[in-house]
PAVEX-253680 format. One record per residue (C-alpha): x, y, z; residue in three letters. Coordinates in steps of 0.25 Angstrom, whole numbers, padded with zeros to 4 digits, always signed. Layout:
! PAVEX-253680
XYZALA;...
! end
This chain:
! PAVEX-253680
+0320+0458+0215MET;+0313+0444+0212PRO;+0317+0439+0198GLU;+0305+0438+0189GLN;+0306+0434+0174LYS;+0298+0444+0165ARG;+0287+0441+0156THR;+0288+0438+0141ALA;+0285+0452+0138SER;+0294+0457+0148GLY;+0306+0449+0142VAL;+0302+0454+0128LEU;+0302+0468+0133GLY;+0316+0466+0139GLY;+0321+0459+0127PHE;+0316+0471+0118LEU;+0322+0480+0128GLY;+0335+0473+0127PHE;+0335+0474+0112ILE;+0331+0488+0112GLY;+0342+0492+0122LEU;+0352+0484+0114SER;+0350+0494+0103VAL;+0349+0506+0112ALA;+0362+0501+0118ALA;+0369+0505+0105GLY;+0363+0518+0105ILE;+0366+0521+0120LEU;+0380+0517+0119VAL;+0382+0524+0106THR;+0376+0537+0112ALA;+0382+0536+0125ALA;+0394+0527+0126VAL;+0402+0533+0115THR;+0414+0537+0124PRO;+0415+0523+0129ALA;+0414+0517+0115LEU;+0425+0527+0110ALA;+0434+0522+0121VAL;+0431+0507+0119THR;+0430+0507+0104GLY;+0417+0500+0105MET;+0407+0503+0093THR;+0393+0506+0095ALA;+0389+0494+0087ASN;+0395+0485+0099SER;+0386+0491+0110THR;+0374+0482+0108ILE;+0383+0470+0110GLY;+0389+0477+0122VAL;+0376+0479+0128PHE;+0371+0465+0126ASN;+0384+0460+0133GLU;+0380+0468+0146LEU;+0375+0460+0158PRO;+0360+0460+0158ASP;+0358+0453+0172TYR;+0357+0461+0184LEU;+0358+0454+0198LYS;+0347+0461+0206VAL;+0352+0458+0220GLY;+0345+0461+0233GLN;+0344+0476+0235SER;+0349+0482+0248MET;+0339+0482+0258GLU;+0338+0486+0273LYS;+0339+0476+0284THR;+0329+0476+0294ASN;+0330+0471+0309ILE;+0317+0467+0316TYR;+0313+0464+0330ALA;+0301+0456+0336THR;+0290+0462+0343ALA;+0281+0456+0353SER;+0270+0454+0343ASP;+0279+0446+0334GLY;+0281+0458+0324SER;+0295+0462+0320THR;+0298+0477+0321PRO;+0309+0483+0313LEU;+0321+0487+0322LEU;+0330+0493+0311ALA;+0334+0493+0297SER;+0348+0493+0290PHE;+0351+0497+0276TYR;+0360+0504+0266ASP;+0348+0506+0258GLN;+0335+0507+0264ASN;+0327+0497+0256ARG;+0315+0488+0258GLU;+0312+0480+0245GLU;+0297+0478+0242VAL;+0289+0469+0233THR;+0281+0475+0221SER;+0268+0474+0229ASP;+0274+0483+0240GLN;+0277+0495+0231VAL;+0266+0505+0227SER;+0262+0505+0213GLN;+0264+0520+0213PHE;+0278+0518+0215ALA;+0280+0508+0204LYS;+0272+0516+0194ASP;+0280+0529+0198ALA;+0293+0522+0196ALA;+0289+0517+0182VAL;+0282+0530+0178ALA;+0294+0539+0182ALA;+0306+0530+0180GLU;+0302+0520+0168ASP;+0289+0522+0162PRO;+0291+0511+0152ARG;+0296+0501+0163PHE;+0286+0491+0159PHE;+0289+0492+0144GLU;+0304+0491+0143HIS;+0314+0479+0145GLY;+0323+0486+0155GLY;+0327+0498+0146VAL;+0318+0509+0141ASP;+0323+0512+0127MET;+0315+0524+0126ILE;+0320+0530+0139GLY;+0334+0525+0136THR;+0334+0532+0123ALA;+0329+0545+0129ARG;+0340+0544+0139ALA;+0351+0542+0129ILE;+0346+0553+0120PHE;+0345+0563+0132LYS;+0358+0559+0138THR;+0367+0556+0127TYR;+0361+0563+0115VAL;+0354+0576+0120VAL;+0364+0577+0132GLY;+0361+0582+0146GLY;+0357+0576+0159THR;+0358+0560+0158THR;+0344+0555+0155GLN;+0339+0543+0163GLY;+0333+0532+0155GLY;+0334+0520+0165SER;+0322+0511+0166THR;+0318+0506+0180ILE;+0325+0493+0177THR;+0338+0501+0173GLN;+0336+0509+0186GLN;+0334+0496+0194TYR;+0347+0490+0187VAL;+0355+0502+0191LYS;+0350+0501+0206ASN;+0353+0487+0207VAL;+0367+0489+0202LEU;+0369+0500+0212ILE;+0363+0491+0223GLN;+0373+0480+0219GLN;+0384+0491+0220CYS;+0379+0494+0235GLU;+0379+0479+0238VAL;+0392+0475+0232GLU;+0401+0487+0233SER;+0411+0485+0245PRO;+0414+0500+0246SER;+0408+0513+0244THR;+0418+0516+0233GLU;+0414+0504+0226GLU;+0400+0506+0228LEU;+0401+0520+0222ASN;+0408+0515+0210ALA;+0398+0504+0208CYS;+0386+0513+0209ALA;+0392+0523+0200ASP;+0394+0512+0189GLU;+0379+0508+0191ALA;+0374+0522+0190THR;+0383+0529+0180LYS;+0375+0537+0170ALA;+0384+0545+0161SER;+0394+0543+0151GLY;+0399+0530+0144ALA;+0399+0523+0158ASP;+0385+0527+0161GLY;+0380+0522+0147ALA;+0387+0509+0149ALA;+0381+0508+0163ARG;+0367+0511+0157LYS;+0369+0500+0147LEU;+0372+0490+0158LYS;+0360+0495+0165GLU;+0351+0493+0153MET;+0356+0479+0150ARG;+0354+0475+0165LEU;+0340+0481+0165ALA;+0336+0473+0153ILE;+0342+0461+0161GLY;+0333+0464+0173VAL;+0321+0465+0165GLU;+0323+0451+0160LYS;+0323+0445+0174ASP;+0313+0454+0181TYR;+0299+0459+0179SER;+0296+0473+0178LYS;+0289+0473+0191ASP;+0301+0467+0198ASP;+0310+0478+0192ILE;+0301+0489+0196LEU;+0301+0484+0210LEU;+0316+0482+0210GLY;+0318+0496+0206TYR;+0309+0502+0217LEU;+0316+0493+0227ASN;+0330+0497+0224ILE;+0328+0512+0220ALA;+0334+0522+0229ASN;+0325+0533+0235PHE;+0335+0542+0242GLY;+0347+0539+0251ALA;+0346+0525+0257ARG;+0331+0523+0253THR;+0330+0512+0243TYR;+0317+0505+0237GLY;+0303+0510+0236ILE;+0299+0504+0250GLN;+0310+0510+0258ALA;+0307+0523+0251ALA;+0292+0523+0253ALA;+0295+0520+0268LYS;+0306+0531+0270TYR;+0300+0542+0262TYR;+0285+0540+0264PHE;+0284+0530+0276ASN;+0275+0520+0267VAL;+0278+0507+0261ASN;+0280+0507+0246ALA;+0267+0500+0243ILE;+0260+0513+0250ASP;+0267+0524+0241LEU;+0257+0533+0235ASN;+0258+0540+0222VAL;+0266+0552+0226GLU;+0275+0544+0236GLN;+0278+0534+0225ALA;+0281+0545+0215ALA;+0290+0552+0225THR;+0298+0540+0228LEU;+0300+0536+0213VAL;+0304+0551+0211ALA;+0315+0549+0221MET;+0321+0538+0213VAL;+0325+0547+0202ASN;+0335+0554+0212ASN;+0334+0548+0226PRO;+0343+0557+0234ASN;+0339+0570+0228ASN;+0324+0567+0228LEU;+0323+0560+0242ARG;+0312+0566+0251ILE;+0318+0564+0264ASP;+0326+0577+0265LYS;+0314+0587+0270PRO;+0324+0598+0274ALA;+0330+0599+0260ASN;+0328+0613+0254GLU;+0326+0606+0240ILE;+0318+0594+0239ASN;+0314+0595+0254GLY;+0301+0596+0262GLU;+0301+0611+0260ALA;+0300+0610+0244ASP;+0291+0598+0244GLY;+0303+0589+0240TYR;+0302+0597+0227SER;+0312+0589+0219LYS;+0306+0575+0222THR;+0292+0581+0220LYS;+0296+0585+0206ILE;+0301+0571+0203ARG;+0289+0565+0210ARG;+0279+0572+0201ASP;+0287+0568+0189TYR;+0285+0554+0194VAL;+0270+0556+0196LEU;+0269+0563+0182ASN;+0275+0550+0176ASP;+0265+0541+0184MET;+0254+0549+0178LEU;+0259+0549+0164GLU;+0261+0534+0164HIS;+0247+0531+0171GLY;+0252+0527+0184LYS;+0244+0537+0192ILE;+0231+0545+0189THR;+0230+0560+0187ALA;+0224+0561+0200GLU;+0235+0553+0207GLN;+0245+0561+0200HIS;+0239+0575+0204ALA;+0238+0571+0218ALA;+0252+0565+0219ALA;+0258+0578+0212ILE;+0251+0586+0222ALA;+0256+0578+0234ALA;+0268+0584+0241PRO;+0280+0575+0244ILE;+0278+0571+0259THR;+0289+0561+0264PRO;+0287+0553+0277ALA;+0301+0550+0279ILE;+0302+0537+0287THR;+0316+0534+0291GLN;+0319+0519+0290PRO;+0325+0511+0301SER;+0340+0511+0299THR;+0349+0505+0310GLY;+0347+0500+0324CYS;+0344+0514+0329GLN;+0330+0513+0324THR;+0328+0500+0332ALA;+0325+0508+0345GLY;+0328+0501+0358ASN;+0332+0488+0350SER;+0343+0495+0343ALA;+0354+0488+0350TYR;+0348+0474+0347PHE;+0346+0479+0332CYS;+0361+0483+0332ASP;+0365+0469+0337TYR;+0357+0463+0325VAL;+0365+0471+0315THR;+0378+0466+0321TRP;+0373+0452+0320ILE;+0370+0455+0305VAL;+0384+0461+0304LYS;+0391+0450+0311GLN;+0384+0437+0307ASP;+0388+0429+0295ALA;+0373+0426+0292ALA;+0372+0440+0286PHE;+0385+0439+0277GLY;+0398+0434+0277GLU;+0406+0447+0278THR;+0404+0459+0287PRO;+0401+0467+0274GLU;+0390+0457+0270GLU;+0383+0457+0284ARG;+0383+0473+0284ALA;+0377+0473+0270ALA;+0367+0463+0275ALA;+0362+0472+0286LEU;+0361+0485+0278ARG;+0358+0479+0264ARG;+0353+0465+0265GLY;+0338+0468+0267GLY;+0338+0458+0279LEU;+0326+0457+0288GLN;+0332+0453+0302ILE;+0322+0448+0313TYR;+0328+0449+0326THR;+0327+0442+0340THR;+0324+0455+0347LEU;+0311+0455+0356ASP;+0306+0469+0356LEU;+0298+0467+0369ASP;+0311+0462+0377ILE;+0319+0473+0370GLN;+0309+0484+0374ALA;+0309+0479+0388ALA;+0324+0478+0389SER;+0326+0493+0384GLN;+0315+0498+0393ALA;+0321+0491+0405SER;+0335+0497+0402ILE;+0329+0511+0399ASP;+0321+0511+0412ALA;+0334+0510+0420SER;+0346+0513+0412ILE;+0349+0526+0406PRO;+0355+0528+0392HIS;+0366+0537+0397THR;+0371+0542+0410MET;+0380+0554+0414ALA;+0391+0546+0421ARG;+0389+0531+0417THR;+0388+0526+0403ASN;+0377+0516+0407ILE;+0374+0504+0399GLY;+0363+0494+0399ALA;+0360+0482+0389ALA;+0351+0470+0390ALA;+0350+0458+0381THR;+0340+0448+0381THR;+0342+0434+0374VAL;+0333+0421+0373GLN;+0340+0409+0379PRO;+0341+0397+0370GLY;+0340+0405+0357THR;+0350+0417+0359GLY;+0339+0427+0353ARG;+0342+0441+0358VAL;+0329+0447+0362LEU;+0333+0461+0367ALA;+0345+0470+0368MET;+0343+0484+0375ALA;+0352+0494+0381GLN;+0352+0508+0387ASN;+0358+0516+0375LYS;+0352+0521+0362THR;+0357+0514+0349PHE;+0365+0523+0340SER;+0376+0522+0330ASN;+0378+0537+0329ASP;+0392+0539+0334ALA;+0390+0554+0336ALA;+0378+0551+0345LEU;+0384+0539+0353THR;+0396+0549+0356ALA;+0387+0559+0362THR;+0380+0550+0372SER;+0381+0536+0378ASN;+0366+0535+0376GLU;+0369+0530+0362TYR;+0377+0519+0357THR;+0378+0509+0346SER;+0384+0499+0356VAL;+0375+0487+0360ASN;+0379+0484+0374TYR;+0371+0471+0373ASN;+0380+0464+0363THR;+0395+0461+0360ASP;+0404+0471+0353LYS;+0404+0463+0340ALA;+0389+0465+0339TYR;+0388+0480+0342GLY;+0390+0479+0357GLY;+0400+0484+0367SER;+0412+0477+0373SER;+0403+0471+0384GLY;+0402+0473+0399PHE;+0407+0465+0411GLN;+0396+0455+0414MET;+0400+0454+0429GLY;+0394+0442+0437SER;+0385+0438+0426THR;+0397+0429+0422PHE;+0395+0421+0434LYS;+0384+0414+0427ALA;+0395+0407+0418PHE;+0403+0404+0430ILE;+0391+0397+0436LEU;+0389+0389+0423LEU;+0404+0384+0423ASP;+0402+0381+0438TRP;+0390+0372+0435LEU;+0396+0366+0422LYS;+0408+0361+0431GLU;+0399+0353+0440GLY;+0398+0363+0451HIS;+0384+0366+0457SER;+0376+0378+0461LEU;+0376+0374+0476ASN;+0391+0371+0478GLU;+0398+0380+0488SER;+0407+0391+0483VAL;+0416+0399+0491ASN;+0412+0413+0488GLY;+0421+0420+0498GLU;+0428+0432+0493ARG;+0443+0428+0490ARG;+0454+0429+0480THR;+0453+0419+0469PHE;+0466+0415+0462THR;+0465+0402+0454LYS;+0458+0401+0441TRP;+0456+0389+0432LYS;+0456+0392+0417ASP;+0458+0380+0407SER;+0459+0389+0395CYS;+0471+0397+0399VAL;+0476+0390+0412GLY;+0473+0392+0426ASN;+0478+0404+0433TYR;+0479+0412+0446THR;+0473+0426+0447GLU;+0468+0432+0460PRO;+0453+0437+0459TYR;+0446+0442+0472ASN;+0431+0445+0467PRO;+0421+0451+0477LYS;+0406+0450+0477ASN;+0398+0462+0474TYR;+0393+0464+0488ASP;+0407+0461+0494GLY;+0403+0448+0501SER;+0410+0435+0502SER;+0400+0425+0501SER;+0407+0413+0506GLY;+0402+0399+0502SER;+0391+0400+0492ILE;+0384+0392+0481THR;+0385+0395+0466PRO;+0370+0397+0465ILE;+0370+0407+0477ASP;+0382+0414+0471ALA;+0375+0415+0458THR;+0363+0421+0465ARG;+0371+0431+0472ARG;+0382+0433+0461SER;+0394+0430+0471VAL;+0407+0434+0464ASN;+0416+0426+0473THR;+0408+0413+0472ALA;+0408+0413+0457PHE;+0423+0416+0456VAL;+0425+0404+0466ALA;+0417+0396+0457MET;+0425+0400+0445ALA;+0438+0397+0452GLN;+0433+0382+0452LYS;+0430+0383+0437LEU;+0438+0384+0424ASP;+0438+0399+0420MET;+0439+0395+0406CYS;+0427+0386+0407SER;+0419+0397+0413ILE;+0422+0407+0402PHE;+0421+0398+0391LYS;+0407+0393+0396GLY;+0403+0408+0397ALA;+0407+0410+0382GLU;+0399+0397+0378ALA;+0387+0403+0385MET;+0388+0416+0376GLY;+0395+0425+0385VAL;+0406+0433+0378LYS;+0414+0446+0379ARG;+0407+0457+0371ALA;+0420+0461+0365ASP;+0421+0447+0358GLY;+0433+0442+0366LYS;+0433+0429+0374PRO;+0428+0431+0389LEU;+0440+0435+0397GLU;+0443+0425+0408ARG;+0449+0430+0422PHE;+0444+0430+0436PRO;+0437+0443+0435GLY;+0429+0438+0422THR;+0422+0428+0431LEU;+0414+0439+0437LEU;+0411+0445+0423GLY;+0422+0454+0419ALA;+0420+0450+0404ASN;+0413+0461+0396GLU;+0400+0455+0389VAL;+0387+0459+0383SER;+0373+0457+0388PRO;+0370+0448+0375LEU;+0382+0439+0379SER;+0378+0438+0393VAL;+0363+0436+0390ALA;+0367+0425+0380THR;+0375+0417+0391GLY;+0364+0418+0401MET;+0354+0414+0391ALA;+0362+0402+0388GLY;+0362+0398+0403ILE;+0347+0400+0404ALA;+0345+0391+0392ALA;+0351+0379+0399SER;+0365+0382+0393GLY;+0361+0384+0378LEU;+0368+0397+0374THR;+0363+0403+0361CYS;+0371+0414+0354THR;+0363+0427+0353PRO;+0354+0430+0340ILE;+0347+0442+0337ALA;+0341+0438+0323ILE;+0329+0429+0321ASP;+0327+0429+0306LYS;+0333+0437+0294VAL;+0326+0438+0281PHE;+0333+0443+0268GLY;+0328+0454+0259PRO;+0321+0443+0251ASP;+0313+0438+0263GLY;+0321+0425+0264ALA;+0326+0422+0278GLU;+0341+0422+0280ILE;+0348+0414+0291PRO;+0349+0422+0303ALA;+0361+0421+0314PRO;+0357+0409+0323LYS;+0360+0407+0338SER;+0369+0396+0342THR;+0365+0389+0354CYS;+0375+0381+0362THR;+0373+0372+0374GLN;+0384+0380+0381ALA;+0383+0373+0395VAL;+0375+0361+0399ALA;+0360+0364+0403PRO;+0362+0359+0417GLU;+0373+0369+0419VAL;+0365+0381+0414ALA;+0353+0377+0421ASN;+0360+0376+0434ALA;+0366+0390+0431ALA;+0353+0395+0428THR;+0347+0390+0441PHE;+0358+0398+0449ALA;+0355+0410+0441MET;+0340+0410+0443GLU;+0344+0414+0458THR;+0350+0427+0453VAL;+0336+0432+0450PHE;+0330+0427+0463LYS;+0331+0433+0477ALA;+0345+0436+0481GLY;+0350+0435+0467GLY;+0357+0446+0460THR;+0346+0448+0450ALA;+0334+0447+0459ALA;+0331+0461+0456ARG;+0329+0459+0441ALA;+0320+0446+0443ALA;+0306+0447+0437VAL;+0295+0436+0439PRO;+0290+0428+0427GLY;+0301+0418+0424ALA;+0313+0411+0430PRO;+0326+0420+0429LEU;+0340+0417+0429MET;+0353+0426+0427GLY;+0364+0433+0433LYS;+0368+0447+0436THR;+0382+0453+0434GLY;+0389+0466+0439THR;+0403+0469+0434ALA;+0415+0475+0441ASP;+0411+0488+0448GLU;+0397+0486+0444ALA;+0400+0492+0430ARG;+0391+0483+0423HIS;+0379+0475+0429SER;+0371+0464+0422TRP;+0358+0455+0424VAL;+0357+0443+0414THR;+0346+0433+0415GLY;+0332+0430+0412GLY;+0323+0419+0409THR;+0324+0406+0401SER;+0318+0414+0389GLU;+0326+0427+0390ALA;+0339+0431+0396ILE;+0343+0446+0397THR;+0357+0452+0400SER;+0357+0466+0406LEU;+0369+0474+0407TRP;+0370+0488+0414ILE;+0383+0495+0415GLY;+0394+0504+0410ASN;+0395+0506+0395VAL;+0408+0512+0398SER;+0413+0517+0412GLY;+0414+0510+0425THR;+0401+0515+0433SER;+0397+0506+0444ASN;+0382+0502+0441MET;+0379+0502+0456TYR;+0382+0517+0456ASN;+0376+0521+0443VAL;+0362+0526+0444ARG;+0353+0524+0432VAL;+0338+0526+0430ASN;+0329+0526+0443LYS;+0341+0528+0452GLY;+0345+0514+0451GLN;+0359+0509+0450SER;+0364+0503+0437GLY;+0366+0490+0444PHE;+0352+0489+0450SER;+0346+0494+0437ALA;+0349+0481+0430LYS;+0339+0473+0438PHE;+0327+0482+0434GLY;+0332+0482+0419VAL;+0333+0467+0419PHE;+0320+0465+0425ALA;+0313+0473+0415GLY;+0319+0465+0404ILE;+0316+0452+0411LEU;+0301+0456+0413LYS;+0300+0458+0398ALA;+0307+0445+0394SER;+0299+0436+0404ILE;+0286+0443+0400ALA;+0289+0439+0385LYS;+0296+0426+0386TYR;+0294+0421+0400GLY;+0304+0411+0405GLY;+0304+0396+0409GLU;+0310+0389+0421ALA;+0325+0387+0420PHE;+0329+0372+0419PRO;+0332+0365+0433ASN;+0347+0364+0436PRO;+0354+0350+0438SER;+0354+0346+0453ASP;+0369+0343+0451SER;+0372+0358+0448LEU;+0364+0363+0460ILE;+0367+0354+0472LYS;+0379+0355+0480SER;+0389+0344+0478LYS;+0396+0337+0489ARG;+0409+0330+0489VAL;+0418+0324+0499ALA;+0430+0333+0503VAL;+0443+0326+0498PRO;+0454+0322+0507GLU;+0465+0332+0505VAL;+0473+0331+0518ALA;+0488+0330+0515GLY;+0486+0338+0502GLN;+0492+0352+0500SER;+0482+0363+0501VAL;+0483+0366+0486GLU;+0481+0351+0483ALA;+0469+0349+0493ALA;+0463+0362+0487SER;+0463+0356+0473THR;+0457+0343+0477ILE;+0446+0350+0485LEU;+0443+0360+0474GLU;+0442+0349+0463LYS;+0432+0343+0472SER;+0424+0355+0472GLY;+0428+0362+0485PHE;+0433+0376+0488ALA;+0445+0376+0497VAL;+0450+0384+0508GLN;+0462+0383+0517VAL;+0460+0383+0532GLY;+0469+0383+0544SER;+0481+0373+0546PRO;+0479+0361+0555VAL;+0489+0352+0562ASP;+0490+0339+0554SER;+0501+0329+0552SER;+0499+0332+0537VAL;+0511+0341+0532GLY;+0510+0356+0534ALA;+0502+0363+0524GLY;+0495+0351+0519LEU;+0480+0349+0521VAL;+0477+0343+0534ALA;+0462+0343+0533SER;+0450+0349+0526THR;+0437+0355+0531ASP;+0427+0348+0528PRO;+0435+0336+0530ALA;+0439+0326+0519ALA;+0428+0317+0515GLY;+0417+0327+0520THR;+0406+0329+0509ASP;+0406+0344+0506ALA;+0399+0353+0495ALA;+0407+0356+0483THR;+0411+0370+0483GLY;+0412+0371+0498SER;+0425+0375+0504THR;+0435+0364+0510ILE;+0445+0370+0520THR;+0459+0364+0520LEU;+0467+0364+0533HIS;+0482+0363+0530PRO;+0491+0355+0540SER;+0501+0362+0550THR;+0510+0350+0549GLY;+0509+0348+0564VAL;+0503+0335+0567ALA;+0492+0336+0578PRO;+0494+0330+0592LEU;+0485+0321+0600ALA;+0479+0328+0612VAL;+0482+0320+0625PRO;+0471+0315+0634ASN;+0470+0323+0646VAL;+0456+0320+0651VAL;+0456+0316+0666GLN;+0469+0322+0668ALA;+0473+0333+0678ASP;+0471+0346+0672PRO;+0485+0351+0674ASP;+0490+0338+0669ALA;+0481+0338+0657ALA;+0486+0352+0653LYS;+0501+0348+0655LYS;+0499+0336+0645THR;+0492+0344+0634LEU;+0501+0356+0635GLU;+0513+0346+0634GLY;+0507+0341+0621VAL;+0507+0356+0616GLY;+0492+0360+0618TYR;+0486+0372+0624GLU;+0476+0368+0635VAL;+0463+0375+0639ALA;+0456+0370+0652ALA;+0441+0370+0655GLU;+0434+0367+0668CYS;+0422+0359+0670GLU;+0416+0358+0684ALA;+0411+0345+0690ASN;+0408+0343+0705PRO;+0411+0329+0704ASP;+0425+0331+0699ALA;+0437+0328+0708PRO;+0442+0339+0716PRO;+0454+0347+0712GLY;+0459+0352+0698LYS;+0449+0342+0691GLY;+0452+0333+0679VAL;+0452+0335+0664VAL;+0439+0330+0659SER;+0439+0334+0644LYS;+0449+0338+0633GLN;+0447+0345+0619ASN;+0453+0340+0610PRO;+0451+0326+0615ALA;+0462+0317+0618ALA;+0469+0312+0606ASP;+0464+0323+0597SER;+0474+0329+0588THR;+0478+0343+0591LEU;+0489+0352+0587ALA;+0499+0357+0597ALA;+0496+0371+0602GLY;+0481+0368+0601GLN;+0472+0369+0614THR;+0466+0357+0621VAL;+0455+0360+0631THR;+0454+0352+0644ILE;+0441+0352+0653THR;+0444+0350+0668VAL;+0433+0345+0677THR;+0433+0349+0691ARG;+0424+0351+0703GLN;+0422+0366+0700ASN;+0429+0376+0690CYS;+0430+0388+0699ASP;
! end
């Protein structure tokens, strides 16, 4: 309630009221507090001094108000998603309240409200006489100001009590009506009421009373009551509606009109108890000139006809945006922007009167939900099927949509009966109401590719994609280690030599593991974490060979965040779901902000994006999900045994991560048949395309930046000389130069047995980095020089060669001009003086007149 100093006449009235009450206090205490005086020994003459020493300042804090969460529609409007409250209250200003409601409150509760200074001496004297002299039922004598004071004190109990027991004790102290304690409480209330009247105008006090009063159960304040009971705003209350609500204040829970089935005070008896009290209010309004006789007669004749309108309460009222709504509530409960402690943050959500405007785009949200619903059922007989899609904005971290194939519910009884319902948000991490995550599969290859490029490799180097067992792993965090890993490609192929860009397009497992083996495992995973990829259970990413192909369990939000960072030239932004927050006074409160970090150099991210654009092109693993209208980039992923399937990607303006898989269980998505008879694996393409169409239609998409030539072109370097080295040492030298290595067959050489005799390609030859160099170890046997047998007699030539240790093969070549007889050796292979190991074959060509 805004502080407003009273007029001179108001201050005088308050002063006179104070003097009058000081006298009355003696009467009150003498009449009603005799038992307490007897105990304490205090005389009646001292009571005026006691009264004057009571505190007269009441801190009127912010009343509990519901928190509202809003989305953004295409026309710029902000529809309400959900409200949260312990007390359903919506404070309004005086000009937003019907005059009938103000007049009804004054006429029925405090007719001399505008005349007294906080305490009505006439009403108080009557109440004292009735309660303490005549005896009988306690007679109410509280003014509107006193009732307001009591409600403020109760509200303070609600806000400040850490436990239910302390709340009940505090509220009991603030409302005690009988005995010495009740009289003492009344004195304090009167003193505080006078203090309130010193600081606030009558209009402000009346408004404060109407805003704080309880109207049954969790409905507080005239605006919430008008909406709940009659589906109108407080300004639009007519005479009988206003009188009905004011009547209910007298005994909120007994006179509430939202229990039509009640035998007494229900629809059948016309809410008889409430009508009696309502008509009493109407009679007072007539008596005090607030309404005419005609208005009175019409209102008395009118039946009580409630139009109960349930307020939004909790995310289940947010429809298909419920899971996004739930994510926002977890942000409020987790982020220090809303309070230093968990208790403060929980109170801010349910009592703080916050107006939270979110990043949710209802158009993208609706398209995402419709696309999922068209293909993925909510529940299946033999598979607990799940699907979730999160869309984020690159460069800002704003979360635009969160959809999934379940119906949101916090009802444990309901979720136990059917897996169609759940409160678990598959889109996000466990700490924010999500699951423990799902294996991301080959989607992780995007982050191997980033590290590959960061280390200076290019997209067109040659990589050995042959299926084999990998054993050596470099890890600068925990030390290098050996662990066998023999991955296979989804189609069982062995790709052989392949470039990283083609391996990305086709998602070749063996090629990416071969790339990773040339990198530092620690660097790969630290880089992924820097891009925003994290395990959904909050633990660090696990690091072993199988995680290179996506064995870590993650959430779609985490994957979308990482991919959006790549699409934004390496600028990774933490996700945010809240744009603005306003307090109950309308002042803006700082909302949680996204932290944007240049997690990887732009040229590295741009080259990775260039490679991932091929994923949506012909022959790419996401080609079936591509739609026209904007350049696309991204990556697909399939976990072991196809238990989970992913598509992540989009445009420069919106990145979506879609997961379809097992919430629990191990069904193979190739074998699970969902809507339209398609497999769970194939369904992802149509679902993703539906979301993509909506995001392109609304946000479009720019061309991604061109990559650096140095990261695209294949690099060529000279093959190092490694002859005479051990195979292990030679392999290390070649690998450091960027080559892959394989060991070929041994050859005769003067080099020691087992050492490298030669390479193919030979030392000094320019070869593409990433290509394979074959090492030929030495047999340790020096090669022999082949004798010259050209022009020799064939038999003599054979004897000479065999004498050296060679096998001999002879070929005939006819020539009529040759000398007669056995002929002569005209050629030999290898040529004379060539080196050839013993046991090898020398072929001689014999020329003679005919070869018959």
